[in-house]
N, C-alpha and C positions, 0 to 999 in steps of 0.2 A: 541236743533236746529240742522239739518244735515248740517254739516261744508262745504258741497260739493254743495252746494244749491249759486248761483250765484245771481239768481232773482225769485222773489215771486209774482205774481198779484193776488188780492182777491177781486174777484167780482168787476174787474173792468170796467169803462167803462167812455167815454166821450161824452157830448152832446154840441152841436153846433147850433145857431139858431133856439133853439127848437127843433133838432131833435138830437135822438141817433145816432151817428154816430157806435159806440160799446157798448155793455153792458154784465154786468153780466161774464166777462171772469177770470176764476182763472186757472192760470197754474205755473208750476216752469221749470227752466233752470239750469243742473248741468253742473259741471264742465266734460268736455267730453264727452257731449252728445249734439246728435242733436233734437231738437223740431221744427215741419215744422207745418206754418198756413196755411191753405189751405181755398179755398172757392173763389165764385164769384166776380167779379167785383164790388165794394162799399160794402163788405161784412163786413169791417172794419179790414181787415189785417193790412194794413199800421197805421191807426191808434191805433192797439195795438201796433204795436212796436213802435210808438213814445209814447204812455205809457210808453212801458218798458225803452227809451231813456230819459224820463222827459223832450220831449219838450212839452205835455202837461203836462200843471199844474194843472188845475183845474178840477179835475177827482172824477169820483165816485169810492169809493172803495179805497184798499192803495196798493202801490208800496212798496216793502220789498228789497232792494236792499244792496248785501252783497260785492260787489266790484265796484271800480270806475275805472278801466280799462277796458274799453268797444272800441272795433272797430266799425265802421259802413258804410254799403256799401247800398247808398240811391238808391230808384228805379228809378231817375231821375237826373241828375246832367247836369248842364249849362256849355259847352265848346266854345268858339270862336275856332272850327277849321280850322279858316284861320291864328292862331297864330302860331309862329313854336316853340310849345311847346315840348319838349323832356321828356320820359317817367321819366329820372331821375329828370329834374326840376318837373314833377308834382309828384312827391315823398315826396318833400320838400315844397311843394308852401304854405302850410298852418301850417307848423310841420317842428321843426326842429332834424332831423333825419341823425343819421351818417353812413355813407358810407357803416360800415359793417353791419349794419341794412338792409337799403336798399336792399345790394346783399344777406342776408340772404332770404328776404320775398321773392325778385326775383326770386331767386333758388328754392324756395320751390312751388312758382306757377308756376314756369318752362318756367319766360319770361327772364332771365337774359339777353339772347341774343340781349335784344330789347331795353336795358337800355339808349341807345343813339338814339334812333328811335325817330321820331317824331309820337306824337300823332294820328294825321291826317292820319298816312300812316297804321294805325293798323287795323286790322279785329276785328267784333264784338268780337270773343273770347278772341283774345289777350286782346283787353282794357278790358275784364270784368276780366280777369288774372290782369291786373294791377291795377284795383281797388282792387282786393282780396290783393294782396301785401302790397298796399297802408293801407288798412284798418289793416292789422298783422304786420305792421312794427315794432310796439311799443308794440308787444307781447301781446293785449289783453287778458284776463280772459274771458270775455263776447264778442259776437260778433254777431252782427245782420246784417242780410243781406236781402234788400228789391228785391225779384224776381231778383237775381244776375246771371240770364242765359238769359235775354232777348236780341234779336237782334243776338242770336248765332242759328244755326240750330241743327237739331235734335242731330246728334250724338256727335256734341260739348258741347250740353245739360248734356249729360250724362258725359263725360270727367269730364264738371265743377262739376258734383255732386259728383263724384267720389274725384276731387280735395280739396272739401269741405269737405268731410270727412277725406281725409288726414289731412289736417291743424285741424282738431279737434283732430285727435290722435296725431297729432306730437306737437302742443302746448298744448294740454289737456285741450282747453278753449270750454267752452260751447258755443253753435250756437243757434239762435233763425232763424230759415230761414223763408222767404214767398216764396210759389210758389203758380201758377196758377194751379196747380194739381197735383195729387199724384202718378201715378204710374212712373212718370219719378225719383222721389225722392224716391223709394222704399227700395233702398239698402242702401241707405244713413242717413236716419231718424229713430230716438230711438222711438220719439213720435210724435204723430199728433194731432193739435187740428183743427177741421173744423167750421169754421165761415160763418155765414149767420146774420151778425149785431148781432149775440150770438153766443154760443155755442152751435153748433149741435150736436156735438160727438166728442170724442176723445179717445186715446187710440194706440196701436201699428197701424203701416200700415195695415196689412191685418183684424184688427180688424175694423178699418175706412172702409175700402172698402165694407166690408160684411153690414154695418151699413145702414139701410132704410132710415134715412135722407140725408148722402151722396148719396145714390143711386138716392134720389129725385131729388139733386143739380146738379149730375155729369150722372147721367143715368147708367142704367144696364151694357152699353158698358165699362164704365169706370172700373166696377169691373172686368170685363172681360179680360180688356186689362192689369189690374194691374197684375194678374197672369203670364205672360208673362216675368216679370222681378223678379218672386221670382225664381233666380235660382243663380247657385255658378257661377262666371266668369271663365272659361278657359281663357281670355284675357284682355288687357289692353288696354285703350285709349289715344293715344297721343294728344300733344296739340292740333292740328287740329281737334280731335275727330276720328281720321284713328285707325280701330282695328286691334290690334297685338297680336298674339299670345302669351302667355307664354312660 
């Protein structure tokens, strides 16, 4: 067995109320690698993530896990924004995390300056960075991110995907990333699995973008747009998405 494998799905699927939410999914997530699940709404992306996390128990197929150190950023999180909850308080809301670990996570995600700011005063991009900081504060070996750029504008999305790549490289953790499209994750992803209730296609971002089943789901325009992002960056993105020359 390859000792870099963190989790492996073998023909996995989940059925609910006589309907398959997803089936026939096989994939591996390795240390230091990013696997992205893409597909239209209702295609089984979040269901697959929950299979990996062990939230769904009565599944078809098998899940082989080789780590228990898992971080998770869900697609939706319920917060009463009227509560005076600071970032520092949010970090320790459900886990006992020491201050050094909190500071390290906030520094890595670029939001150390927000440590004592109320959550309700954060921008969409700042809040997503805090969620990432919370997920990595215990240094997980596997990180599951379900639509981690929602509520963020386009330039902010690119900055967040670059941050996710930085997290993977810095912590040498494997990442299972769910995204609504492919072109904005081009530079960060090692392997793509395209779902539509089952695996339509998989491979490198470029290979998937050229696949006819991907084109039928997202259209020829998506494949053409993708080529724009196949470039070497001569710039970096600040926390708010601003482009700065290197």
